[in-house]
N, C-alpha and C positions, 0 to 999 in steps of 0.2 A: 470650232464649233463648241467646244468646251467653255470656251469664253460666253458666246451667246446663252447658253444654257445655263451658267451662273447669272448674268442679268437680269432674262427672264424669272428666273425662280426668286431674285432678290426682290424686284418690281413686285410681283406677286404678293411675298408676304409683308413690305411695306403696305402697300394698296389693303389687304386685309385688315393688317393693323390700324390702319387710317380710319375704314369703316367701322370698326370696332368701337374705337376711342369717341368717334363723332356719333355714334348713337349714346354713349356715355354724357357727353356735353349737353348740358340744356342751351344755353344762350348761342345764338347765331353768329356774334362777335367774336365768340372764342374758336367758333368751327373755322371762321374765315383764317385765322391765326393757325389752326390745324392744317388747312390747306397748304399755306405757306409753306409751314414745316414739312409737310409730306413731299410737295415738289421738290423742298432740296434734298431730302432725302433719296428720291427716285433719281435725280440727278446725280449725286453720289454715287448711287448703285450702280449708275450706266457710267460712270466715268472712271471709278475705280477699277475695275478689271481692264478696262482699254489702256490706262496709264501703265499698269502693271505689266501688261501684254510688250507695249512700247519700251518699257524700262528693262524688260528680260532680251529683247532684241538688242538694245545698246550694248547690254553687259556681254552678251554673244558676240558682237563686233570688237569690244574692249580685249573679250580674251583672246581673240584673233590676234589683234594688234601685239598685247602683249607677248606671244607665242614667237612673231616675228622679232621681236624686241629684246628677248633672252639673251643672246649675243650681245647685244650691245649693253645691256646692265651687267653683264660678266666683265666686260672693258672696262665697265666706271670702277666697279669694284675693284677690279686689278690696279688702277688708276690713284684711286684712294688708299689702296694699301703702300704703294710705293711712296704716297706723299707722306703718309703717316712716318713711314721708313727715316725719310729725310728730313721730318721736321724733328722726330727722334735724334736723329746724328746732330741736327743742329743745335739741341737743348742740350744734350749730352757736352758737345764741345763747350758752349757759354758756360756750363755748370765748372766743367775742367778748368777753365781758365779763372774764373771768381773765385774758385779753391785754392789755386795756385796763389793769386794775389792775397786772399786771406792768410793762407801760410806762411808766406813771405812776409806780410806785415806782423803778424804773431812773433816770428824769428827777429825781426829789427827791434821789438821792442825791447829785448835783452841787452842788458848793457854790456859793450864791448862787439856789438854786430854792428857794420855800417851798412851792409846789403844783404840779398839773399836773393836765391834761385831755387826753384823745387821743380822737380819731374816727377809725377804723381802717376802710378799705374793702379788701372782700375778693372773691374770686372763686371758681368753682367747677371745679375740674379734671373735665373732662367723662368721662375715662377711670374715675378711683380713687373719684370722688364726693364728693372733699376739699376742703376750704376751704385757699385760699392767700391769704396777707395779700400783697395788691398796694401800697397806702398808707398814711404813717401821717400823720395831721395833729396836731400836739403843740402847745398851747395851756400856756408856762409863767409861774408867777407870780415875782415877784423877791421873793429875802427883804430885806426892809428894815433888818431887824436885824444884818445882815452889815456888819462895818466895813472898807470899802477899806484895802486897806495904803495906805502913804503913797507917793506918787509922788515921783519924784526931779524936783525942780524947777529949770528952765532958764532962766537970766537972760539975757536976748537974744534976738535976732529971730524965735525958733521961739515963742514963747507964746502962750498961748490967748487968743482975745480974749475980751472979755466978752460975755455973751449964747450964746457958742457952747459945745454941750455935747460931751464927749469919751465916746463911745461905743463905745471898742474893747474895754473889759472886758465890754458885756453881750453884741458879737459873738462874743468868745470863749466866753462860757457856753453862747451858742447852737450855737457849734460844739462844744463840750463835749458838750453833751446829744445833738447829731444823731451826734456818733461812738461815743457811748455804746449808743445804739440800735441803731444798724446793727451793732458788734458782737455785742452780745448777742443780738440776735435773726436775725440770718444777713440782714441787707437790702442793700439798695445806697443810697449816698449819696442819688440823687435821688428814692428812695421815702419818704424821711423829711422831713417838713416841720415845722420847730420856729419858734415865733414867741413874742414877749412878750404877755402880755396887757394887753389897754389899759385 
């Protein structure tokens, strides 16, 4: 009922406006143009409430359908969260593998190291859900083909006894590997453990 009242009121207003404008126009050619424009306004004033009424009915139907599909929407959101978790795990695994390879390659750049294997320990940042490298356990292999430089021989009381091994060179290599890993990957010295492979 309100829609019909709105249509009638708009048509009356448009007709009154058209009559007023027609009295102001002196030429008949312009009056014909005014009649066409007024006709278009009448058609629009009739169609506008009808279209909005039909649109409101469609919206009500959509609301009913959305109400029925809320359970399905929650199921889809749960599936999305699970997919996100799986994707995050895959990215973390790939990141860990790449970082292990980089650390091993950095260790092998040091003279006296022929191979390396790394074991990394990560933690997850609660705010950003980002992986943080906590510890590096690195096992390196000696390069047996490396020729040790000739060491200065001292004759006297500081001679190395038979059966005693001088491992200062090995310790220097371990320190050099640790310092390289610390510098390249932004870690602290206590986070990196380097040992020789037995």
